N, C-alpha and C positions, 0 to 999 in steps of 0.2 A: 458389543463388539465393536472393538476399535477399527477405524477405517483404514484402509492400505494407505501407505505413505508414497506420495510420487517423489517427495523430496526428504532428505534426512540428513542431517550433519549431527555428531556426537564429541563434544569436546574439540570442536576443530579449531585449529591454530595456524598461523602463519606469522613468519618472522623473516626480516632481512638483515642478516647479520644480528646486531645486538638489539635491534628494533623490532618489538613484536606488535604486529598490526592487528591481528587476531586473537582473542583471548577464550579460547573453550567455548566458541559458539554452539550452542545446542538448538538447532532448528526440525520441526516436523510440519511438513505441508501435505496434508490428506489429498487424496484424488479427488478431482472435482470442485476444487476449492480454487477462487480469485482472492489469492494472499498479496496482503499488502507488505512490503518491505521497506521500511521508514528509517530515515536518518538523514542528516544534513551531508554536505559533499564532505568527504573525508573520514566518515563514520566506519568504512570497511565494506560497504555494501557491493561495490563494483569488484573488488578482490575477492569477496565470498562468491559472486557469481562466476568470475574466471576460474575459481577452483573448481566450482561443480560442473562446468563445461570440459574441465581437463586440460584448460589454458596454462593453468598454474598448479605448480605442485604444492601439495598441503605441506606443512611444517610437521603436523600431528593430529591425531583423531581421525574421525571416521567421515567419510562423505559418500553419498549414494543416491542415485536417482533410478527410480523403478525397482529398489531392490537390487542394484547392481553397482559396485564402486567404480566411482568417475575416473580414476586414472587408470586402472586395469583394463575397464569396458568402455573404455572413452571412445574409440571408433565406431562401435556399434550403437553406443548410446546416441551419438550426435545425430543418427538419422532419425531419432524420436523426440528430438527436441529442436525447437526454435529459439533463435536467440536473435535479440536485437540490442546492440552494445550502445551505450551511453554516447561515444564518440565514433559515430557510423562513419566510415572510410568507403568509398566506392569507385570502380573503374572510370573514370569520366569518359573513355574514348568509346565506350559501347552504350547502346541504346538501352533502354529499361529493359524490352523484351529480349534483348541478347543477355544481358546480366542473369535474367531470371531464368532463360534456357540452359545458360553454363551451370546454375546452379540444381536444376532439376536433373541435368545429366549426371552431374558430381553424386548427388543423393540416389540414382537409380530410380526415381519415382516420376512418374507421368503427372504434373502439377498443370496442365494447361487449363483444364475447366476450372478449379479454384482460382488458380493466377487471374483469369480472366473476371471472374465473379468479383476478387478482391480489387481488382483495379477499378472495377466500376463502382465499387462500395466508396473507395477512396478517391474517385474522381481523378484518375491517374492516367496522364498519356505515356503510354510505354514505347510510342514510336521515336519519340526525342531522344536525343543522345544525354547522357547524366550530366555533362559538362553544361548542358542549358537548363537542367532543374534549379529549381529554388530550392532554400533550405528546408522548406517545409515539404517538397515534392521528393527532396530525397530521402526524408525521413518516412514518408509514404512508402516509397520503394522498399527500404529495410522493412517496415512491417510487413508488407506483401511477400517478401523471402523469407522472412521468419515463420509467415502463415499458412503458404501455399500447400505445403507437403501435410497439413492437416496433423501437426505433431502432437505426441502425448502430454508434452510439457512445453509451456511457453515461457522463456525467461525474457523480461522487456526490462531494459535499464533506460529509466526516463523516457518511455514511449510517447509521450505528448510534445516534446519539445519541438517547437516551432509550427505545431499543428493549429489551423484556425479552429474558432470553437465548434463549427459545424462537423468538421471532420473528427474532431474529438469527440463528439456525441456518437457518430459511426462508431469509431473503434471501440467505444465502451459497450455499445450494441453487439461487436462482434465477440468481445470477450466474453460477454455474459452468454452468448451462444455457444461458444468453447465450453464453458464449463457444464452447461446443459448436455453437452455430450459426453460428459463424465472425463473431460480431459482438464488438464491443471494449468493454472497461470500465476508465475511469480512476476509480482507487478513493483518493481523498485523505483522508489520516488522520494524528492523531498517535499512534495507539494502533499499538505494534509488534507486538504479539502477534497482531492481527486480520490486518496486512498479511503476517506470517510465514504464518500459517493459511491464507490464501486465495490470495495472488497468485502469479504465475508470475514476475515481473520487479518491480524496484522502481527507482525514483530517490529521492535523498534531497536535500533542499534545505535550503540554511541561508544566513541572511541576505541570500535573493533570488541564490544563487550554486549551480548543481548540484554537488555534491560528489562525487556516485558516480551511475551508471546500470548496473544488470546484473542477471541472473537470480538468484533467490533461494538457488539453490545455492552459485554463486559467493561471494554475500556470507557464506553460512555458512562456507564453506572459508576465508576471511579472517578470519573471527572466532577470537580466542583461546579456546583450551579451558584450564580449570582441570585440573593433572595431580597427581595422588599417587602416588608407588610406595612399597611397603615391600619391600625387598629380604633376602633370605634370607643373601646375602653382597653386600656393598656393592661396586661396581665403581669404577673411577678416574672421576672426573667428567669428566676431559679427554678420554675416549673416549665421551662421550654425544654424539648428534647434536646439532649446531649449531643447530637450530631449538627446542631444548629450554631454556628460562630459567629456572633453578633459583633460587629464593627462599629456600629454608630447607633444610637438611640436618641431621638429627640422627638418631644412633643408627640408622641404615638405613634411614632415612625421608626422603624427597625432597618436596617439595613444590613447584610452579612452574607454568608456563605453555607451552603448544604453541600456534603459529600453523600453519595451512595442513593437508594432507593428512598424516593419523595414520599412513600406511604406512610411513615412515621409522622413525619411534619404535616402532612394533609390532614391525618387523622387527629393533631394536637389543636391544628387551625380550626377544626369543625368545631371544637370545645371552647373555643373562645371568639369574642366579638370582633370581628374583623369586616374593615371596611372595605380594603383592596390588598391584592396579594400579587407580586411579579415574582415569578420563577423561571428563571433563564435557562433555555435547551443547554444542554453541557455539549461542548465540541470535541474533538480530538486535539485542536489547538491548543486550549489552556492545559490538557493533560501533558502534551507534549514539552511544553515552555516548562512544567514542572519536573519533568524528568531530565532536560538539558539545564536545569540551573536557572531558568530564564524568570522563574517567579513562582508563586507559590499555588500555580494550577487556576488561578480566578482572575489571571492578567488580562487573559484575552476570552471574552464570552461570545456565543452565539445570540442571535435577535432573541428578546424575550418575548414570552407568552403570557398575555394579562389573563386573569380572571379572578372571580368571586369565590371566595371559601366557603 
């Protein structure tokens, strides 16, 4: 049975006059998912999020949150959604506490308990006026504002901007907690390592087009792995499995790349005389570069693992 969708777009388009910035984007984010929305600046991520929030009218296609149209049902949906913009702007004359109290009244929700808990998690002083906050503390305040009413869906646009490493760890723990409660997170980022560490699934946007959507494990399986093999007795290269691309052969030492499940490669290596083999762990960055024309998918590799076949 297919899981219910917290977020759905079908053929979503957006144009400004003759300039089209979204080209038929089809997204489906199941309830309870930590979903990475990946792409460089200018790919269309923020435009998509603003359409989903009802802040920007789509040119065509369908956009729904929790099964309801984002434009027609926008006012009701906003109470069930938490949003952190990538370019957060805050009223500098208010204290952090006054700003959050204003949002609570506007939403008609008593957020005092969760607000205090999150402020403690992020080590945020709510007594200060916002004008005295550092950039990192303003980001923390934006996160508390987005999360304190315990929304069914969180839309976070570059949420780790200006956060120190310890706060980033705390944020990731909170987001995992959200999904354990069957709530949903859309985590928009251009930082590949963050998405790989945190998210269950990912969509990759390029020039306003969705070029991939799958779970993280599937994405890793598609990535190239750098392979180095040192043979005790070099076999006939024609007998190697077809997935092994050999770039260099010299004195019983092969260097190349492998795509997909390593099972067939390991099975073949077990049948030949190998002194040493190094197979790099794939990461999203290498595949991301391939999607964006930055290389053949093997330009950037994760640290290798060494072992004997």
